[in-house]
C-alpha positions as CSV (number, residue, x, y, z in Angstrom):
1,M,1.9,12.6,13.5
2,E,-0.5,15.4,14.2
3,S,-4.1,14.8,13.4
4,S,-6.2,17.3,11.5
5,D,-9.4,15.8,12.7
6,I,-11.5,17.6,15.3
7,E,-11.4,14.7,17.8
8,G,-7.6,14.5,17.5
9,T,-7.4,11.0,15.9
10,N,-6.6,9.7,12.4
11,D,-8.7,7.1,10.5
12,L,-5.8,5.5,8.5
13,F,-5.9,3.5,5.3
14,V,-3.3,2.7,2.8
15,T,-3.3,2.4,-1.0
16,C,-0.8,0.5,-3.1
17,T,-0.2,1.1,-6.8
18,F,1.5,-1.4,-9.1
19,Q,1.5,-0.5,-12.8
20,D,-2.0,0.9,-13.4
21,E,-3.8,-1.0,-10.6
22,I,-4.6,0.6,-7.2
23,Q,-5.6,-1.5,-4.2
24,E,-6.7,-0.2,-0.8
25,T,-6.7,-1.6,2.7
26,D,-9.5,-1.3,5.2
27,T,-9.6,1.6,7.6
28,H,-7.8,1.7,11.0
29,F,-10.2,3.9,13.0
30,R,-9.2,6.3,15.7
31,S,-5.4,6.2,15.7
32,L,-4.2,8.5,18.5
33,D,-0.5,8.4,17.6
34,G,-0.4,7.9,13.8
35,N,0.1,4.1,14.1
36,G,-2.2,1.7,12.3
37,S,-2.4,-2.1,12.4
38,F,-3.2,-3.7,9.1
39,N,-3.4,-7.4,8.4
40,W,-3.9,-7.0,4.6
41,R,-2.8,-8.8,1.5
42,M,-2.7,-7.2,-1.8
43,V,-2.4,-9.4,-4.9
44,F,-1.3,-8.0,-8.2
45,K,-1.3,-10.2,-11.3
46,T,1.5,-9.4,-13.8
47,K,3.7,-10.9,-16.5
48,V,7.4,-10.7,-16.2
49,P,9.4,-8.8,-17.4
50,V,7.6,-5.7,-16.1
51,K,8.2,-2.2,-17.6
52,D,7.9,-0.4,-14.3
53,P,8.5,-2.8,-11.3
54,T,7.6,-0.1,-8.6
55,L,5.2,-0.5,-5.7
56,T,3.9,2.8,-4.3
57,F,2.3,3.0,-0.9
58,K,0.3,6.1,0.2
59,V,-1.2,6.6,3.7
60,Y,-4.4,8.7,4.1
61,D,-6.7,9.9,6.9
62,K,-10.2,9.0,5.9
63,D,-12.8,11.8,6.2
64,L,-16.5,11.5,5.7
65,L,-17.5,14.9,4.4
66,V,-14.4,16.1,2.6
67,L,-11.5,14.6,0.6
68,E,-9.1,12.3,2.5
69,D,-6.0,13.9,4.0
70,Y,-2.8,12.7,2.4
71,L,-0.3,11.8,5.2
72,A,2.7,10.0,3.7
73,S,4.0,7.8,0.8
74,T,6.9,5.6,-0.2
75,S,7.9,3.7,-3.3
76,F,10.4,0.9,-4.0
77,S,11.4,-1.3,-6.8
78,I,10.6,-5.1,-6.7
79,E,12.6,-5.7,-9.9
80,K,15.1,-8.1,-8.3
81,Y,12.3,-10.2,-6.8
82,L,10.4,-10.3,-10.1
83,E,13.6,-11.4,-11.9
84,E,14.0,-14.3,-9.3
85,V,10.4,-15.4,-10.1
86,H,10.9,-15.1,-13.8
87,E,14.0,-17.3,-13.6
88,G,12.1,-19.9,-11.6
89,D,9.1,-22.0,-12.3
90,F,6.1,-20.7,-14.2
91,G,3.2,-19.7,-12.0
92,T,5.3,-19.0,-9.0
93,K,3.8,-16.6,-6.5
94,L,5.9,-13.8,-5.0
95,F,5.2,-12.9,-1.3
96,L,6.9,-9.8,0.1
97,G,7.0,-9.2,3.9
98,T,7.3,-11.3,7.0
């Protein structure tokens, strides 16, 4: 990933959108190779069934004086996971990841 910053690094942060809610990670400063390390949990409260069970992640390069640079994005459905929670006990929490 090539940097557009003068110093040749990226200050990475990630947003995640679920339904109409957007959450944002902290910033991983001075990434030389486009890799960032995030230890971040995003918690979205919802009721099942969900009309649009899609998580959308976007990666940006944070800039101080201008708008952030958009770098990448991905989206995926969590419908099957929400169905499993819906069929289980009330109040169950769903954790995605390792």
